[in-house]
SELO-767468 format. One record per residue (C-alpha): residue in one letter; x, y, z. Coordinates in steps of 0.25 Angstrom, whole numbers, plus 2048, in hexadecimal, padded with zeros to 3 digits. Layout:
N
PT   type    xx    yy    zz
PT      a     X     Y     Z
...
This chain:
405
PT   type    xx    yy    zz
PT      m   296   3F2   606
PT      s   28B   3ED   5FC
PT      s   296   3E9   5F2
PT      l   29C   3E0   5FC
PT      a   28F   3DA   5FF
PT      t   28D   3D8   5F0
PT      l   29B   3D1   5EF
PT      a   298   3C8   5FB
PT      r   28B   3C3   5F5
PT      r   291   3C1   5E7
PT      t   29D   3B9   5ED
PT      t   293   3B1   5F6
PT      r   28B   3AD   5E9
PT      t   298   3AA   5E1
PT      i   29D   3A1   5EC
PT      e   28F   39A   5EE
PT      a   28E   398   5DF
PT      g   29C   392   5DE
PT      t   29A   388   5EA
PT      p   299   37A   5E5
PT      a   28C   373   5EA
PT      h   294   368   5F1
PT      r   29D   371   5F9
PT      d   29D   36E   607
PT      r   29A   37B   60D
PT      a   29A   377   61C
PT      i   2A9   372   61A
PT      d   2AD   37F   614
PT      g   2A5   387   61F
PT      l   2AD   37F   62A
PT      r   2BA   382   624
PT      a   2B7   391   623
PT      l   2B3   391   631
PT      a   2C0   38A   636
PT      l   2C8   393   62D
PT      l   2C2   3A0   632
PT      a   2C4   39B   641
PT      v   2D3   39C   63E
PT      p   2D5   3AB   63C
PT      t   2C9   3AE   646
PT      g   2D0   3A6   651
PT      h   2DE   3AC   64E
PT      w   2D9   3BA   64D
PT      l   2D0   3B9   65A
PT      l   2D9   3B1   663
PT      g   2E7   3B7   65F
PT      g   2EC   3C5   663
PT      f   2F9   3CD   664
PT      t   300   3D4   66F
PT      l   30A   3DF   66C
PT      s   318   3DF   672
PT      a   320   3EC   676
PT      d   328   3EB   669
PT      g   31A   3EC   661
PT      a   31A   3DD   65D
PT      i   30E   3D4   65D
PT      h   30D   3C7   664
PT      n   302   3BC   664
PT      a   2F8   3BC   66F
PT      s   2EA   3B6   671
PT      p   2DE   3BB   679
PT      l   2DC   3AD   67E
PT      r   2E8   3B0   687
PT      a   2E0   3BA   68F
PT      f   2D2   3B4   68C
PT      a   2D2   3A5   68E
PT      g   2C3   3A5   68D
PT      l   2C4   3A8   67E
PT      a   2CA   39A   67C
PT      p   2BC   394   677
PT      v   2BD   39E   66B
PT      s   2C9   396   667
PT      w   2C1   389   667
PT      v   2B7   38F   65D
PT      l   2C2   395   654
PT      q   2CB   389   654
PT      m   2C5   382   648
PT      l   2D1   37C   642
PT      g   2CA   36E   645
PT      i   2BF   372   63C
PT      f   2C9   377   631
PT      f   2D0   369   632
PT      l   2C3   362   632
PT      v   2BE   369   625
PT      g   2CC   368   61F
PT      g   2CB   359   621
PT      y   2BD   358   61B
PT      a   2C1   360   60F
PT      s   2CE   359   60C
PT      v   2C6   34C   60B
PT      l   2BD   352   601
PT      s   2C9   357   5F9
PT      y   2D1   34B   5FA
PT      r   2C5   343   5F4
PT      r   2C4   34C   5E8
PT      r   2D3   34C   5E5
PT      t   2D6   349   5D7
PT      g   2E5   347   5D8
PT      s   2EE   340   5E2
PT      t   2ED   342   5F1
PT      r   2FB   349   5F0
PT      a   2F6   353   5E6
PT      w   2E9   355   5EF
PT      l   2F2   358   5FB
PT      g   2FB   361   5F3
PT      g   2F0   36A   5EF
PT      r   2EA   36B   5FD
PT      l   2F7   36E   603
PT      a   2FB   378   5F9
PT      r   2EE   380   5FC
PT      l   2F2   380   60B
PT      g   301   384   609
PT      r   300   38F   5FF
PT      p   2F9   399   609
PT      v   302   396   614
PT      l   30E   398   60B
PT      g   308   3A5   607
PT      v   305   3AB   614
PT      t   313   3A7   61A
PT      a   31B   3AC   60E
PT      v   313   3BA   60F
PT      w   316   3BB   61D
PT      a   325   3B8   61B
PT      g   325   3C4   612
PT      l   31E   3CC   61B
PT      l   327   3CA   627
PT      p   333   3D2   623
PT      v   32A   3DD   61D
PT      l   323   3DF   62B
PT      r   330   3DE   632
PT      f   339   3E7   62A
PT      g   32E   3EF   623
PT      f   325   3F2   62E
PT      d   32D   3EF   63B
PT      v   324   3E4   640
PT      p   32A   3DE   64C
PT      v   330   3D0   64B
PT      d   327   3CB   656
PT      t   31B   3D0   64E
PT      l   31F   3C8   642
PT      r   321   3BB   64A
PT      t   313   3BD   650
PT      a   30D   3BF   642
PT      s   315   3B4   63C
PT      t   311   3AA   647
PT      l   302   3AE   645
PT      v   303   3AD   636
PT      i   309   39F   637
PT      q   300   39A   642
PT      p   2F4   396   63A
PT      l   2FD   390   62F
PT      w   300   384   638
PT      f   2F2   380   635
PT      v   2F5   37F   626
PT      g   301   376   629
PT      v   2F9   36D   631
PT      y   2EE   36D   627
PT      t   2F7   36A   61C
PT      v   2FC   35D   623
PT      v   2EE   359   627
PT      t   2EA   35B   618
PT      a   2F5   352   613
PT      l   2F0   347   61C
PT      t   2E2   347   616
PT      p   2E4   33A   60E
PT      l   2E8   333   61C
PT      c   2DC   33A   623
PT      v   2D2   335   618
PT      r   2D7   327   61A
PT      a   2D6   328   629
PT      a   2C8   32D   628
PT      r   2C3   322   61E
PT      r   2C9   318   628
PT      l   2C5   31E   636
PT      g   2BB   329   633
PT      v   2BA   333   63D
PT      w   2C2   32B   647
PT      a   2CF   32E   63E
PT      a   2D0   33B   646
PT      a   2D0   334   653
PT      p   2DF   330   653
PT      l   2E3   33F   651
PT      l   2DB   343   65D
PT      g   2E2   338   665
PT      s   2EF   33D   660
PT      v   2ED   34B   665
PT      a   2E7   346   672
PT      l   2F4   33E   675
PT      v   2FD   349   672
PT      d   2F5   353   67B
PT      f   2F6   349   686
PT      l   305   348   685
PT      r   307   357   684
PT      y   2FD   35B   68F
PT      g   2FD   34E   697
PT      p   304   34A   6A4
PT      y   311   347   69C
PT      a   311   355   694
PT      d   31E   359   69A
PT      a   325   34D   693
PT      v   31F   34F   685
PT      p   327   357   67B
PT      s   321   364   676
PT      w   321   35F   667
PT      l   317   354   66A
PT      t   30C   35E   669
PT      l   30F   360   65A
PT      l   30A   352   658
PT      n   2FC   357   65A
PT      i   2FC   361   64E
PT      l   2F9   357   643
PT      p   2EE   34E   64A
PT      g   2E9   35A   651
PT      w   2E4   361   644
PT      l   2E3   354   63C
PT      f   2D8   350   645
PT      a   2CD   359   640
PT      y   2D2   357   631
PT      q   2D0   348   633
PT      l   2C2   34A   638
PT      g   2C0   352   62C
PT      v   2C5   348   623
PT      s   2BC   33D   629
PT      w   2B1   347   628
PT      g   2B4   348   619
PT      e   2B4   339   618
PT      g   2A6   338   61E
PT      r   2AB   331   62A
PT      v   2A6   33C   634
PT      t   297   33B   638
PT      r   28F   344   640
PT      r   290   33B   64C
PT      h   29F   33C   64B
PT      a   29E   34B   64A
PT      r   296   34C   656
PT      a   2A0   343   65D
PT      l   2AB   34D   659
PT      l   2A3   359   65E
PT      v   2A0   353   66B
PT      g   2AD   34C   66D
PT      g   2B5   357   669
PT      a   2AE   361   672
PT      v   2AF   358   67E
PT      l   2BE   355   67C
PT      f   2C0   364   67B
PT      a   2B9   367   688
PT      v   2C1   35C   68F
PT      l   2CE   361   68A
PT      l   2CB   36F   68E
PT      l   2C5   36C   69C
PT      v   2CC   360   6A1
PT      f   2D9   35F   69A
PT      g   2DC   36E   69A
PT      y   2DF   371   68B
PT      p   2E0   380   688
PT      a   2D3   386   684
PT      s   2D8   38E   678
PT      m   2D8   387   66B
PT      v   2E3   391   666
PT      g   2F1   394   66C
PT      v   2F2   39F   677
PT      p   2FF   3A6   678
PT      g   306   3A2   685
PT      e   2FE   395   687
PT      a   306   389   689
PT      r   2FB   37F   682
PT      t   2F4   381   675
PT      n   2E9   379   66F
PT      s   2EC   37C   660
PT      h   2FB   37B   65E
PT      p   2FC   370   65D
PT      p   2ED   36B   65F
PT      s   2E9   365   66C
PT      l   2DE   35B   66E
PT      l   2D5   367   671
PT      v   2D6   36B   663
PT      l   2D2   35E   65E
PT      a   2C6   35E   667
PT      l   2C1   36B   662
PT      a   2C4   366   654
PT      a   2BB   35A   656
PT      a   2B0   362   65C
PT      q   2B1   36C   650
PT      s   2B1   361   646
PT      g   2A5   35A   64C
PT      a   29D   367   64C
PT      a   2A2   36A   63E
PT      i   29D   35D   638
PT      l   290   35E   63F
PT      l   28D   36C   63A
PT      r   292   369   62C
PT      d   284   368   625
PT      r   27E   374   62D
PT      l   28A   37C   629
PT      g   289   378   61A
PT      r   27B   37C   61A
PT      l   27F   38A   620
PT      l   289   38C   616
PT      k   27F   38A   60A
PT      r   27D   399   60C
PT      p   285   3A1   602
PT      a   288   3AC   60C
PT      l   28E   3A3   616
PT      w   295   39A   60C
PT      a   29D   3A5   605
PT      p   2A6   3A9   611
PT      v   2A9   39A   613
PT      v   2AE   399   605
PT      v   2B6   3A6   606
PT      v   2BD   3A1   613
PT      n   2C0   393   60D
PT      l   2C6   399   601
PT      s   2CF   3A1   60A
PT      a   2D2   396   614
PT      m   2E2   397   613
PT      t   2E2   3A6   612
PT      i   2DA   3A7   61F
PT      l   2E3   39D   626
PT      c   2F0   3A3   621
PT      w   2ED   3B2   622
PT      h   2E4   3B5   62D
PT      q   2EF   3B7   637
PT      t   2F5   3C1   62D
PT      a   2E8   3C8   62D
PT      m   2E9   3CB   63C
PT      l   2F8   3CE   63C
PT      t   2F5   3D8   631
PT      a   2ED   3E0   63B
PT      a   2F6   3DD   647
PT      v   304   3E0   642
PT      p   301   3EE   63E
PT      a   2F9   3F1   64A
PT      a   305   3ED   653
PT      f   30C   3FA   64F
PT      l   300   402   655
PT      g   301   3FB   662
PT      e   2F6   3F3   669
PT      v   2E9   3F2   661
PT      p   2DD   3EC   668
PT      g   2DA   3DE   663
PT      l   2E6   3DE   659
PT      v   2F3   3E0   660
PT      g   2F3   3E0   670
PT      a   2F1   3D6   67B
PT      p   2E4   3CD   678
PT      d   2E0   3CE   687
PT      s   2D3   3D6   688
PT      v   2C5   3D5   683
PT      g   2C8   3E2   67B
PT      w   2D2   3DB   673
PT      i   2C8   3D0   670
PT      l   2BE   3DA   66B
PT      a   2C8   3E1   663
PT      r   2CD   3D4   65D
PT      l   2BF   3D1   658
PT      a   2BF   3DF   651
PT      w   2CC   3DB   64A
PT      m   2C7   3CE   644
PT      p   2C0   3D5   638
PT      v   2CD   3DC   635
PT      f   2D5   3CF   635
PT      a   2CA   3C9   62C
PT      g   2CB   3D4   623
PT      l   2DA   3D4   622
PT      l   2DA   3C5   620
PT      a   2D0   3C7   614
PT      l   2D9   3D2   60E
PT      i   2E6   3C9   610
PT      g   2DE   3BD   60A
PT      r   2DB   3C4   5FE
PT      y   2EA   3C3   5FA
PT      a   2EE   3B7   602
PT      r   2E4   3AE   5FC
PT      g   2ED   3AD   5F0
PT      f   2F6   3A3   5F8
PT      e   2EB   399   5F8
PT      s   2EB   398   5E9
PT      p   2F4   38F   5E2
PT      w   302   396   5DF
PT      a   302   392   5D0
PT      k   309   39F   5CC
PT      t   313   39E   5D8
PT      g   321   399   5D3
PT      p   32A   38F   5DB
PT      g   333   39B   5DF
PT      r   328   3A3   5E6
PT      r   322   397   5ED
PT      t   330   394   5F2
PT      l   331   3A2   5F7
PT      a   324   3A1   5FE
PT      g   328   394   604
PT      l   335   39B   60A
PT      l   32D   3A7   60F
PT      a   323   39E   616
PT      a   32E   396   61C
PT      g   335   3A2   621
PT      f   328   3A8   627
PT      a   325   39B   62E
PT      a   333   39B   634
PT      f   331   3A9   639
PT      a   323   3A6   63F
PT      l   327   39A   646
PT      g   333   3A1   64C
PT      l   33D   399   644
PT      a   343   3A6   63E
């Protein structure tokens, strides 16, 4: 135990000594907080039922405990992630030494490599699990859906990142108001799909909310990075977002949960509804107002070191956290119902048991990440043939997860 404490202290000192004086610790802290909210939310608000044939299927405690919906308000922090992403992109964009195309290529490659890695690995795992361990096909489909679920975010973030030069020009011209048309666009689509003429609106129209819905917070971050968001603006975002959030819930009947609940007809996040933007506005305002205080707090080496570790493993956490939960759940299904892991999430006992499983999931993610982090590094020694094979495996896995194969 003492050796672990010694290692932790040594690592903390090393990280502190290697941190440049100009490093914006508050931005890194906000990013780490938003990153950790993703696995925490999926692990807490996701569960499995067990069918007669031993297959596991997605379920959620929110179906039985609607009163837990406010937990999803706290854990839905993608608005913060996009805000910080926009801010950081501005700084990186200013410091670029090559062309804009080269800058974008580098950033997009860092996003794409881990996604290609996790999907290619799972493509190889599927036949092994099916034919080597007799895992039911429905379990494999459930697992594949969960693995690919957080990857939509990477795809959207890739598109948003590619729009950075346009966002910078909009921020320099309009300041914080550059995000207003995005809010208006989502409001219009919501009115069409939920308003008096909803029956006449085609279902594909909802997809129009995907880009402006997530670009909203990113554009706020770009404007913030350009110095066009003041504390007065931040207070307006916080109060205005909170008021809009309350009105949408209490007056217009938006679903209370910020995550999808199996069996529910409406969802706020896929694609994002106006409620998501209201929450993102309030979170963004709070983050901007608390930035200086958070920066001072993270001057403490013991608090700063975990932030650095989380940020260095950002894509690994996003891509592999569902695999960590499945590593426990899939073998457990062979034993029957296991409290908090496999079995209907419809009791207080399940909630308490799931809380007990959380450290196990975190430990499994740390173990997987030890090997999976290699996918975040440049594939300098990977030849074209292996890259093509990885791409084909990834495409095959995506087709299976989406029910196309």
